[in-house]
Steps between C-alpha positions, in 0.01 A plus 500: 500500500479748221743483212614856581595386849673189363695713254602737780597211727706337226684827448568540872622141533791586270651687797695237700428668836129523426494136384673384818246678723206387286613138514557524877131587542378202296409287805279778641330547163443123479332493842277795408401342166433163667282663768293698250463203265398265782243745637349547156494123433318460831247756376554727799522874537750648741207576733378139492851371566528746787177369653624140471844565648455788742774687312393857430402565136739796500784271600413255222501793257843608626633147447359483148646841414845409631481744790539239773719196559284210625619242748468130425226488763303772319539319169377180666192682633429643156542160337266342754241770437508409132470127570863445406828411664821698472794333329847654500768362271872536465607442141846482346631817338520475124845600393610594153751260349836661477 
């Protein structure tokens, strides 16, 4: 991300309502980042992943752009197409001492 964007985001995060919404979307952003990173590590284009999984390239693009909400089954298909397995974790919430 550009420093201009980071500066803008930092400014916006000072607004408690904005911060709450931004933090609520963190799991979706994490899935998107994980999908893109895994595809790149596998050395695949969206088109190649589409050919391996039978999932339309346009749908993969929508997932990577945050314009679709994938099912676990879809994520499993994508993982398989990249020679990977899907792992979902539940982790404890870090709470501030107080």
